[in-house]
N, CA, C, O and the ligand as a Tripos MOL2 file, in Angstrom:
@<TRIPOS>MOLECULE
protein
  225   223    57     0     0
PROTEIN
NO_CHARGES

@<TRIPOS>ATOM
      1 N         -64.9160  -40.0320   59.5330 N.3       1 MET1
      2 CA        -65.3150  -39.3990   58.2670 C.3       1 MET1
      3 C         -65.6910  -37.9360   58.5110 C.2       1 MET1
      4 O         -66.4720  -37.6310   59.4120 O.2       1 MET1
      5 N         -65.1360  -37.0470   57.7090 N.am      2 LYS2
      6 CA        -65.4740  -35.6320   57.8410 C.3       2 LYS2
      7 C         -66.6490  -35.3230   56.9300 C.2       2 LYS2
      8 O         -66.7710  -35.8690   55.8340 O.2       2 LYS2
      9 N         -67.4820  -34.4630   57.3940 N.am      3 ARG3
     10 CA        -68.6370  -34.0740   56.5940 C.3       3 ARG3
     11 C         -68.7650  -32.5680   56.5500 C.2       3 ARG3
     12 O         -68.4500  -31.8720   57.5150 O.2       3 ARG3
     13 N         -69.2290  -32.0790   55.4270 N.am      4 VAL4
     14 CA        -69.5580  -30.6600   55.3160 C.3       4 VAL4
     15 C         -70.9010  -30.5660   54.6100 C.2       4 VAL4
     16 O         -71.3710  -31.5290   54.0020 O.2       4 VAL4
     17 N         -71.4940  -29.4230   54.6980 N.am      5 GLU5
     18 CA        -72.7650  -29.2070   54.0320 C.3       5 GLU5
     19 C         -72.5030  -28.6610   52.6390 C.2       5 GLU5
     20 O         -71.7290  -27.7210   52.4550 O.2       5 GLU5
     21 N         -73.1540  -29.2620   51.6750 N.am      6 CYS6
     22 CA        -73.0210  -28.7850   50.2980 C.3       6 CYS6
     23 C         -73.6430  -27.3990   50.2020 C.2       6 CYS6
     24 O         -74.8080  -27.2210   50.5600 O.2       6 CYS6
     25 N         -72.8810  -26.4070   49.7210 N.am      7 PRO7
     26 CA        -73.4340  -25.0560   49.6270 C.3       7 PRO7
     27 C         -74.5190  -24.9410   48.5650 C.2       7 PRO7
     28 O         -75.2820  -23.9750   48.5550 O.2       7 PRO7
     29 N         -74.5880  -25.9040   47.6890 N.am      8 GLU8
     30 CA        -75.5580  -25.8450   46.6080 C.3       8 GLU8
     31 C         -76.8980  -26.4520   47.0130 C.2       8 GLU8
     32 O         -77.9440  -25.8310   46.8220 O.2       8 GLU8
     33 N         -76.8730  -27.6590   47.5690 N.am      9 CYS9
     34 CA        -78.1340  -28.3620   47.8380 C.3       9 CYS9
     35 C         -78.3700  -28.6160   49.3240 C.2       9 CYS9
     36 O         -79.4560  -29.0580   49.7010 O.2       9 CYS9
     37 N         -77.3760  -28.3480   50.1790 N.am     10 GLY10
     38 CA        -77.5830  -28.5030   51.6150 C.3      10 GLY10
     39 C         -77.3890  -29.9100   52.1230 C.2      10 GLY10
     40 O         -77.5280  -30.1530   53.3220 O.2      10 GLY10
     41 N         -77.0720  -30.8470   51.2450 N.am     11 SER11
     42 CA        -76.8350  -32.2160   51.6840 C.3      11 SER11
     43 C         -75.4750  -32.3320   52.3590 C.2      11 SER11
     44 O         -74.5940  -31.4950   52.1650 O.2      11 SER11
     45 N         -75.3260  -33.3640   53.1390 N.am     12 GLU12
     46 CA        -74.0160  -33.6120   53.7350 C.3      12 GLU12
     47 C         -73.1270  -34.2900   52.7170 C.2      12 GLU12
     48 O         -73.5270  -35.2460   52.0530 O.2      12 GLU12
     49 N         -71.9070  -33.7760   52.6050 N.am     13 VAL13
     50 CA        -70.9290  -34.3490   51.6890 C.3      13 VAL13
     51 C         -69.8230  -34.9670   52.5230 C.2      13 VAL13
     52 O         -69.2530  -34.3120   53.3950 O.2      13 VAL13
     53 N         -69.5250  -36.2130   52.2570 N.am     14 GLU14
     54 CA        -68.4690  -36.8860   53.0030 C.3      14 GLU14
     55 C         -67.1220  -36.5970   52.3700 C.2      14 GLU14
     56 O         -66.9700  -36.6420   51.1490 O.2      14 GLU14
     57 N         -66.1520  -36.3020   53.2100 N.am     15 LEU15
     58 CA        -64.8040  -36.0280   52.7180 C.3      15 LEU15
     59 C         -63.8920  -37.1680   53.1370 C.2      15 LEU15
     60 O         -64.0460  -37.7170   54.2280 O.2      15 LEU15
     61 N         -62.9560  -37.5240   52.2920 N.am     16 PRO16
     62 CA        -61.9810  -38.5400   52.6780 C.3      16 PRO16
     63 C         -61.1500  -38.0490   53.8580 C.2      16 PRO16
     64 O         -60.9590  -36.8460   54.0390 O.2      16 PRO16
     65 N         -60.6610  -38.9920   54.6550 N.am     17 ALA17
     66 CA        -59.9050  -38.6320   55.8600 C.3      17 ALA17
     67 C         -58.6360  -37.8710   55.5090 C.2      17 ALA17
     68 O         -58.1430  -37.0650   56.2980 O.2      17 ALA17
     69 N         -58.1150  -38.1340   54.3200 N.am     18 ASP18
     70 CA        -56.8550  -37.4940   53.9350 C.3      18 ASP18
     71 C         -57.0910  -36.3060   52.9990 C.2      18 ASP18
     72 O         -56.2320  -35.9520   52.1910 O.2      18 ASP18
     73 N         -58.2670  -35.7040   53.1260 N.am     19 VAL19
     74 CA        -58.5960  -34.5660   52.2720 C.3      19 VAL19
     75 C         -57.5760  -33.4420   52.4730 C.2      19 VAL19
     76 O         -57.0970  -33.2150   53.5850 O.2      19 VAL19
     77 N         -57.2600  -32.7590   51.4040 N.am     20 VAL20
     78 CA        -56.2940  -31.6600   51.4850 C.3      20 VAL20
     79 C         -56.9250  -30.3790   50.9680 C.2      20 VAL20
     80 O         -57.9280  -30.4060   50.2560 O.2      20 VAL20
     81 N         -56.3230  -29.2610   51.3360 N.am     21 GLU21
     82 CA        -56.8180  -27.9780   50.8880 C.3      21 GLU21
     83 C         -56.7480  -27.8990   49.3680 C.2      21 GLU21
     84 O         -55.8280  -28.4350   48.7500 O.2      21 GLU21
     85 N         -57.7020  -27.2430   48.7880 N.am     22 ASN22
     86 CA        -57.8060  -27.0530   47.3370 C.3      22 ASN22
     87 C         -58.2310  -28.3110   46.5890 C.2      22 ASN22
     88 O         -58.2550  -28.3280   45.3580 O.2      22 ASN22
     89 N         -58.5660  -29.3650   47.3320 N.am     23 GLU23
     90 CA        -59.0420  -30.5710   46.6610 C.3      23 GLU23
     91 C         -60.4370  -30.3110   46.0850 C.2      23 GLU23
     92 O         -61.2490  -29.5970   46.6720 O.2      23 GLU23
     93 N         -60.6840  -30.9040   44.9360 N.am     24 ILE24
     94 CA        -62.0000  -30.7720   44.3060 C.3      24 ILE24
     95 C         -62.7780  -32.0510   44.5600 C.2      24 ILE24
     96 O         -62.2980  -33.1530   44.2970 O.2      24 ILE24
     97 N         -63.9810  -31.8860   45.0740 N.am     25 LEU25
     98 CA        -64.8450  -33.0270   45.3730 C.3      25 LEU25
     99 C         -66.1630  -32.8130   44.6580 C.2      25 LEU25
    100 O         -66.5190  -31.6910   44.2980 O.2      25 LEU25
    101 N         -66.8740  -33.8920   44.4590 N.am     26 ALA26
    102 CA        -68.1960  -33.7670   43.8590 C.3      26 ALA26
    103 C         -69.2390  -34.1200   44.9020 C.2      26 ALA26
    104 O         -69.0820  -35.0880   45.6460 O.2      26 ALA26
    105 N         -70.2950  -33.3400   44.9550 N.am     27 CYS27
    106 CA        -71.4050  -33.6430   45.8470 C.3      27 CYS27
    107 C         -72.1420  -34.8480   45.2730 C.2      27 CYS27
    108 O         -72.5080  -34.8650   44.0970 O.2      27 CYS27
    109 N         -72.3540  -35.8560   46.1200 N.am     28 ALA28
    110 CA        -73.0020  -37.0770   45.6400 C.3      28 ALA28
    111 C         -74.4770  -36.8510   45.3410 C.2      28 ALA28
    112 O         -75.0860  -37.6020   44.5780 O.2      28 ALA28
    113 N         -75.0410  -35.8240   45.9400 N.am     29 THR29
    114 CA        -76.4760  -35.5780   45.7710 C.3      29 THR29
    115 C         -76.7830  -34.7560   44.5220 C.2      29 THR29
    116 O         -77.6130  -35.1500   43.7030 O.2      29 THR29
    117 N         -76.1090  -33.6080   44.3770 N.am     30 CYS30
    118 CA        -76.4280  -32.7470   43.2400 C.3      30 CYS30
    119 C         -75.3530  -32.7960   42.1630 C.2      30 CYS30
    120 O         -75.5540  -32.2950   41.0570 O.2      30 CYS30
    121 N         -74.2060  -33.4010   42.4860 N.am     31 GLY31
    122 CA        -73.1790  -33.5850   41.4700 C.3      31 GLY31
    123 C         -72.2920  -32.3850   41.2340 C.2      31 GLY31
    124 O         -71.3910  -32.4270   40.3970 O.2      31 GLY31
    125 N         -72.5430  -31.3050   41.9730 N.am     32 ILE32
    126 CA        -71.7410  -30.0980   41.7470 C.3      32 ILE32
    127 C         -70.3330  -30.2960   42.2910 C.2      32 ILE32
    128 O         -70.1220  -31.0670   43.2270 O.2      32 ILE32
    129 N         -69.3870  -29.6050   41.7070 N.am     33 GLU33
    130 CA        -68.0100  -29.7170   42.1750 C.3      33 GLU33
    131 C         -67.7450  -28.6980   43.2770 C.2      33 GLU33
    132 O         -68.1140  -27.5270   43.1830 O.2      33 GLU33
    133 N         -67.0990  -29.1860   44.3120 N.am     34 LEU34
    134 CA        -66.7970  -28.3580   45.4750 C.3      34 LEU34
    135 C         -65.2980  -28.3320   45.6880 C.2      34 LEU34
    136 O         -64.6170  -29.3440   45.5290 O.2      34 LEU34
    137 N         -64.7910  -27.1640   46.0510 N.am     35 GLU35
    138 CA        -63.3770  -27.0330   46.3460 C.3      35 GLU35
    139 C         -63.2060  -26.8540   47.8410 C.2      35 GLU35
    140 O         -63.9100  -26.0580   48.4620 O.2      35 GLU35
    141 N         -62.2660  -27.5990   48.4230 N.am     36 VAL36
    142 CA        -61.9530  -27.4500   49.8460 C.3      36 VAL36
    143 C         -61.1240  -26.1800   49.9980 C.2      36 VAL36
    144 O         -59.9730  -26.1270   49.5640 O.2      36 VAL36
    145 N         -61.7070  -25.1640   50.6120 N.am     37 VAL37
    146 CA        -61.0020  -23.8920   50.7460 C.3      37 VAL37
    147 C         -60.2900  -23.7720   52.0820 C.2      37 VAL37
    148 O         -59.3860  -22.9500   52.2310 O.2      37 VAL37
    149 N         -60.6830  -24.5730   53.0450 N.am     38 SER38
    150 CA        -60.0530  -24.5160   54.3630 C.3      38 SER38
    151 C         -60.2660  -25.8390   55.0650 C.2      38 SER38
    152 O         -61.3200  -26.4610   54.9320 O.2      38 SER38
    153 N         -59.2580  -26.2690   55.8140 N.am     39 LEU39
    154 CA        -59.3680  -27.5300   56.5470 C.3      39 LEU39
    155 C         -59.7440  -27.3060   58.0090 C.2      39 LEU39
    156 O         -60.3840  -28.1600   58.6210 O.2      39 LEU39
    157 N         -59.3580  -26.1850   58.5620 N.am     40 ASN40
    158 CA        -59.6290  -25.9250   59.9710 C.3      40 ASN40
    159 C         -59.9580  -24.4600   60.1710 C.2      40 ASN40
    160 O         -59.0480  -23.6420   60.3050 O.2      40 ASN40
    161 N         -61.2370  -24.1060   60.1940 N.am     41 PRO41
    162 CA        -62.3750  -25.0220   60.1340 C.3      41 PRO41
    163 C         -62.5940  -25.5500   58.7200 C.2      41 PRO41
    164 O         -62.1930  -24.9290   57.7350 O.2      41 PRO41
    165 N         -63.2270  -26.6830   58.6480 N.am     42 LEU42
    166 CA        -63.4980  -27.3040   57.3640 C.3      42 LEU42
    167 C         -64.5280  -26.4820   56.5880 C.2      42 LEU42
    168 O         -65.6310  -26.2160   57.0660 O.2      42 LEU42
    169 N         -64.1360  -26.0940   55.3890 N.am     43 LYS43
    170 CA        -65.0040  -25.2490   54.5840 C.3      43 LYS43
    171 C         -64.8590  -25.6170   53.1220 C.2      43 LYS43
    172 O         -63.7510  -25.8590   52.6430 O.2      43 LYS43
    173 N         -65.9680  -25.6600   52.4170 N.am     44 VAL44
    174 CA        -65.9110  -25.8860   50.9790 C.3      44 VAL44
    175 C         -66.6490  -24.7560   50.2750 C.2      44 VAL44
    176 O         -67.5050  -24.0890   50.8580 O.2      44 VAL44
    177 N         -66.3040  -24.5600   49.0280 N.am     45 ALA45
    178 CA        -66.9780  -23.5660   48.2050 C.3      45 ALA45
    179 C         -67.2150  -24.1950   46.8430 C.2      45 ALA45
    180 O         -66.5940  -25.1990   46.4910 O.2      45 ALA45
    181 N         -68.1120  -23.5990   46.0890 N.am     46 LEU46
    182 CA        -68.3420  -24.1120   44.7490 C.3      46 LEU46
    183 C         -67.0600  -23.9700   43.9460 C.2      46 LEU46
    184 O         -66.4420  -22.9060   43.9350 O.2      46 LEU46
    185 N         -66.6690  -25.0250   43.2860 N.am     47 ALA47
    186 CA        -65.4470  -24.9800   42.4920 C.3      47 ALA47
    187 C         -65.6830  -24.0780   41.2860 C.2      47 ALA47
    188 O         -66.7570  -24.0940   40.6860 O.2      47 ALA47
    189 N         -64.6660  -23.2940   40.9410 N.am     48 PRO48
    190 CA        -64.8130  -22.4510   39.7520 C.3      48 PRO48
    191 C         -64.9840  -23.3320   38.5270 C.2      48 PRO48
    192 O         -64.2840  -24.3300   38.3580 O.2      48 PRO48
    193 N         -65.9110  -22.9540   37.6920 N.am     49 GLU49
    194 CA        -66.1490  -23.7740   36.5060 C.3      49 GLU49
    195 C         -64.9950  -23.6140   35.5320 C.2      49 GLU49
    196 O         -64.4770  -22.5200   35.3080 O.2      49 GLU49
    197 N         -64.6180  -24.7420   34.9670 N.am     50 GLU50
    198 CA        -63.5500  -24.6870   33.9870 C.3      50 GLU50
    199 C         -64.0580  -23.9890   32.7520 C.2      50 GLU50
    200 O         -65.2140  -24.1400   32.3580 O.2      50 GLU50
    201 N         -63.1730  -23.2230   32.1500 N.am     51 GLU51
    202 CA        -63.5500  -22.5800   30.8990 C.3      51 GLU51
    203 C         -63.7450  -23.6410   29.8400 C.2      51 GLU51
    204 O         -62.8910  -24.5000   29.6240 O.2      51 GLU51
    205 N         -64.8690  -23.5620   29.1980 N.am     52 GLU52
    206 CA        -65.0990  -24.5290   28.1210 C.3      52 GLU52
    207 C         -64.2770  -24.1230   26.9130 C.2      52 GLU52
    208 O         -64.0600  -22.9410   26.6500 O.2      52 GLU52
    209 N         -63.8340  -25.1170   26.1990 N.am     53 ASP53
    210 CA        -63.1270  -24.8380   24.9610 C.3      53 ASP53
    211 C         -64.1360  -24.7930   23.8360 C.2      53 ASP53
    212 O         -64.6400  -25.8160   23.3710 O.2      53 ASP53
    213 N         -64.4100  -23.5800   23.4160 N.am     54 TRP54
    214 CA        -65.4620  -23.4160   22.3980 C.3      54 TRP54
    215 C         -64.9410  -23.6300   20.9860 C.2      54 TRP54
    216 O         -65.7070  -23.5870   20.0240 O.2      54 TRP54
    217 N         -63.6690  -23.8560   20.8630 N.am     55 GLY55
    218 CA        -63.1050  -24.0230   19.5310 C.3      55 GLY55
    219 C         -63.7630  -25.1570   18.7540 C.2      55 GLY55
    220 O         -64.1140  -26.1960   19.3140 O.2      55 GLY55
    221 N         -63.9160  -24.9400   17.4900 N.am     56 GLU56
    222 CA        -64.5390  -25.9880   16.6720 C.3      56 GLU56
    223 C         -63.8400  -26.0520   15.3370 C.2      56 GLU56
    224 O         -64.2030  -26.8680   14.4900 O.2      56 GLU56
    225 ZN        -74.9950  -30.8340   46.6200 Zn       57 ZN57
@<TRIPOS>BOND
     1     1     2 1
     2     2     3 1
     3     3     4 2
     4     3     5 am
     5     5     6 1
     6     6     7 1
     7     7     8 2
     8     7     9 am
     9     9    10 1
    10    10    11 1
    11    11    12 2
    12    11    13 am
    13    13    14 1
    14    14    15 1
    15    15    16 2
    16    15    17 am
    17    17    18 1
    18    18    19 1
    19    19    20 2
    20    19    21 am
    21    21    22 1
    22    22    23 1
    23    23    24 2
    24    23    25 am
    25    25    26 1
    26    26    27 1
    27    27    28 2
    28    27    29 am
    29    29    30 1
    30    30    31 1
    31    31    32 2
    32    31    33 am
    33    33    34 1
    34    34    35 1
    35    35    36 2
    36    35    37 am
    37    37    38 1
    38    38    39 1
    39    39    40 2
    40    39    41 am
    41    41    42 1
    42    42    43 1
    43    43    44 2
    44    43    45 am
    45    45    46 1
    46    46    47 1
    47    47    48 2
    48    47    49 am
    49    49    50 1
    50    50    51 1
    51    51    52 2
    52    51    53 am
    53    53    54 1
    54    54    55 1
    55    55    56 2
    56    55    57 am
    57    57    58 1
    58    58    59 1
    59    59    60 2
    60    59    61 am
    61    61    62 1
    62    62    63 1
    63    63    64 2
    64    63    65 am
    65    65    66 1
    66    66    67 1
    67    67    68 2
    68    67    69 am
    69    69    70 1
    70    70    71 1
    71    71    72 2
    72    71    73 am
    73    73    74 1
    74    74    75 1
    75    75    76 2
    76    75    77 am
    77    77    78 1
    78    78    79 1
    79    79    80 2
    80    79    81 am
    81    81    82 1
    82    82    83 1
    83    83    84 2
    84    83    85 am
    85    85    86 1
    86    86    87 1
    87    87    88 2
    88    87    89 am
    89    89    90 1
    90    90    91 1
    91    91    92 2
    92    91    93 am
    93    93    94 1
    94    94    95 1
    95    95    96 2
    96    95    97 am
    97    97    98 1
    98    98    99 1
    99    99   100 2
   100    99   101 am
   101   101   102 1
   102   102   103 1
   103   103   104 2
   104   103   105 am
   105   105   106 1
   106   106   107 1
   107   107   108 2
   108   107   109 am
   109   109   110 1
   110   110   111 1
   111   111   112 2
   112   111   113 am
   113   113   114 1
   114   114   115 1
   115   115   116 2
   116   115   117 am
   117   117   118 1
   118   118   119 1
   119   119   120 2
   120   119   121 am
   121   121   122 1
   122   122   123 1
   123   123   124 2
   124   123   125 am
   125   125   126 1
   126   126   127 1
   127   127   128 2
   128   127   129 am
   129   129   130 1
   130   130   131 1
   131   131   132 2
   132   131   133 am
   133   133   134 1
   134   134   135 1
   135   135   136 2
   136   135   137 am
   137   137   138 1
   138   138   139 1
   139   139   140 2
   140   139   141 am
   141   141   142 1
   142   142   143 1
   143   143   144 2
   144   143   145 am
   145   145   146 1
   146   146   147 1
   147   147   148 2
   148   147   149 am
   149   149   150 1
   150   150   151 1
   151   151   152 2
   152   151   153 am
   153   153   154 1
   154   154   155 1
   155   155   156 2
   156   155   157 am
   157   157   158 1
   158   158   159 1
   159   159   160 2
   160   159   161 am
   161   161   162 1
   162   162   163 1
   163   163   164 2
   164   163   165 am
   165   165   166 1
   166   166   167 1
   167   167   168 2
   168   167   169 am
   169   169   170 1
   170   170   171 1
   171   171   172 2
   172   171   173 am
   173   173   174 1
   174   174   175 1
   175   175   176 2
   176   175   177 am
   177   177   178 1
   178   178   179 1
   179   179   180 2
   180   179   181 am
   181   181   182 1
   182   182   183 1
   183   183   184 2
   184   183   185 am
   185   185   186 1
   186   186   187 1
   187   187   188 2
   188   187   189 am
   189   189   190 1
   190   190   191 1
   191   191   192 2
   192   191   193 am
   193   193   194 1
   194   194   195 1
   195   195   196 2
   196   195   197 am
   197   197   198 1
   198   198   199 1
   199   199   200 2
   200   199   201 am
   201   201   202 1
   202   202   203 1
   203   203   204 2
   204   203   205 am
   205   205   206 1
   206   206   207 1
   207   207   208 2
   208   207   209 am
   209   209   210 1
   210   210   211 1
   211   211   212 2
   212   211   213 am
   213   213   214 1
   214   214   215 1
   215   215   216 2
   216   215   217 am
   217   217   218 1
   218   218   219 1
   219   219   220 2
   220   219   221 am
   221   221   222 1
   222   222   223 1
   223   223   224 2
@<TRIPOS>SUBSTRUCTURE
     1 MET1         2 RESIDUE 1 A MET
     2 LYS2         6 RESIDUE 1 A LYS
     3 ARG3        10 RESIDUE 1 A ARG
     4 VAL4        14 RESIDUE 1 A VAL
     5 GLU5        18 RESIDUE 1 A GLU
     6 CYS6        22 RESIDUE 1 A CYS
     7 PRO7        26 RESIDUE 1 A PRO
     8 GLU8        30 RESIDUE 1 A GLU
     9 CYS9        34 RESIDUE 1 A CYS
    10 GLY10       38 RESIDUE 1 A GLY
    11 SER11       42 RESIDUE 1 A SER
    12 GLU12       46 RESIDUE 1 A GLU
    13 VAL13       50 RESIDUE 1 A VAL
    14 GLU14       54 RESIDUE 1 A GLU
    15 LEU15       58 RESIDUE 1 A LEU
    16 PRO16       62 RESIDUE 1 A PRO
    17 ALA17       66 RESIDUE 1 A ALA
    18 ASP18       70 RESIDUE 1 A ASP
    19 VAL19       74 RESIDUE 1 A VAL
    20 VAL20       78 RESIDUE 1 A VAL
    21 GLU21       82 RESIDUE 1 A GLU
    22 ASN22       86 RESIDUE 1 A ASN
    23 GLU23       90 RESIDUE 1 A GLU
    24 ILE24       94 RESIDUE 1 A ILE
    25 LEU25       98 RESIDUE 1 A LEU
    26 ALA26      102 RESIDUE 1 A ALA
    27 CYS27      106 RESIDUE 1 A CYS
    28 ALA28      110 RESIDUE 1 A ALA
    29 THR29      114 RESIDUE 1 A THR
    30 CYS30      118 RESIDUE 1 A CYS
    31 GLY31      122 RESIDUE 1 A GLY
    32 ILE32      126 RESIDUE 1 A ILE
    33 GLU33      130 RESIDUE 1 A GLU
    34 LEU34      134 RESIDUE 1 A LEU
    35 GLU35      138 RESIDUE 1 A GLU
    36 VAL36      142 RESIDUE 1 A VAL
    37 VAL37      146 RESIDUE 1 A VAL
    38 SER38      150 RESIDUE 1 A SER
    39 LEU39      154 RESIDUE 1 A LEU
    40 ASN40      158 RESIDUE 1 A ASN
    41 PRO41      162 RESIDUE 1 A PRO
    42 LEU42      166 RESIDUE 1 A LEU
    43 LYS43      170 RESIDUE 1 A LYS
    44 VAL44      174 RESIDUE 1 A VAL
    45 ALA45      178 RESIDUE 1 A ALA
    46 LEU46      182 RESIDUE 1 A LEU
    47 ALA47      186 RESIDUE 1 A ALA
    48 PRO48      190 RESIDUE 1 A PRO
    49 GLU49      194 RESIDUE 1 A GLU
    50 GLU50      198 RESIDUE 1 A GLU
    51 GLU51      202 RESIDUE 1 A GLU
    52 GLU52      206 RESIDUE 1 A GLU
    53 ASP53      210 RESIDUE 1 A ASP
    54 TRP54      214 RESIDUE 1 A TRP
    55 GLY55      218 RESIDUE 1 A GLY
    56 GLU56      222 RESIDUE 1 A GLU
    57 ZN57       225 GROUP 0 **** ****
Protein backbone atom coordinates (compact mmCIF):
# COMPACT_ATOMS: atom_id res chain seq x y z
CA MET A 1 0.00 0.00 0.00
CA LYS A 2 1.34 3.42 -0.94
CA ARG A 3 0.88 6.27 1.43
CA VAL A 4 1.29 10.00 1.17
CA GLU A 5 0.74 12.80 3.61
CA CYS A 6 -2.39 14.83 3.13
CA PRO A 7 -1.29 18.41 2.40
CA GLU A 8 -4.38 19.70 4.14
CA CYS A 9 -4.50 17.86 7.46
CA GLY A 10 -1.19 15.95 7.60
CA SER A 11 -2.81 12.54 7.91
CA GLU A 12 -1.57 9.59 5.94
CA VAL A 13 -3.66 8.87 2.88
CA GLU A 14 -3.60 5.38 1.45
CA LEU A 15 -3.38 5.07 -2.30
CA PRO A 16 -4.50 2.07 -4.31
CA ALA A 17 -1.67 -0.03 -5.73
CA ASP A 18 -2.79 0.80 -9.25
CA VAL A 19 -2.97 4.54 -8.66
CA VAL A 20 -2.29 6.61 -11.76
CA GLU A 21 -1.14 10.15 -12.36
CA ASN A 22 -3.90 12.76 -12.25
CA GLU A 23 -6.14 10.46 -10.24
CA ILE A 24 -8.39 12.24 -7.76
CA LEU A 25 -8.53 10.77 -4.28
CA ALA A 26 -10.29 11.85 -1.14
CA CYS A 27 -8.54 12.12 2.19
CA ALA A 28 -10.33 9.80 4.60
CA THR A 29 -9.60 12.11 7.51
CA CYS A 30 -10.55 15.58 6.29
CA GLY A 31 -12.44 14.60 3.14
CA ILE A 32 -10.56 16.98 0.88
CA GLU A 33 -9.93 15.94 -2.70
CA LEU A 34 -6.35 15.29 -3.68
CA GLU A 35 -4.89 14.96 -7.14
CA VAL A 36 -1.94 12.66 -7.80
CA VAL A 37 0.51 14.99 -9.53
CA SER A 38 3.46 12.61 -9.67
CA LEU A 39 4.04 8.91 -9.14
CA ASN A 40 7.81 8.88 -8.77
CA PRO A 41 8.31 10.44 -6.39
CA LEU A 42 4.77 10.05 -5.15
CA LYS A 43 3.21 13.46 -4.73
CA VAL A 44 -0.30 14.75 -4.29
CA ALA A 45 -1.73 18.24 -4.36
CA LEU A 46 -5.08 19.69 -3.48
CA ALA A 47 -7.42 19.01 -6.36
CA PRO A 48 -8.68 22.12 -8.09
CA GLU A 49 -12.20 22.81 -7.00
CA GLU A 50 -14.80 22.30 -9.63
CA GLU A 51 -16.58 25.41 -10.70
CA GLU A 52 -19.98 25.43 -9.16
CA ASP A 53 -22.89 25.90 -11.46
CA TRP A 54 -24.56 28.94 -10.05
CA GLY A 55 -27.34 28.91 -12.59
CA GLU A 56 -30.81 28.93 -11.16
ZN1 LIG B 1 -6.64 15.30 4.96
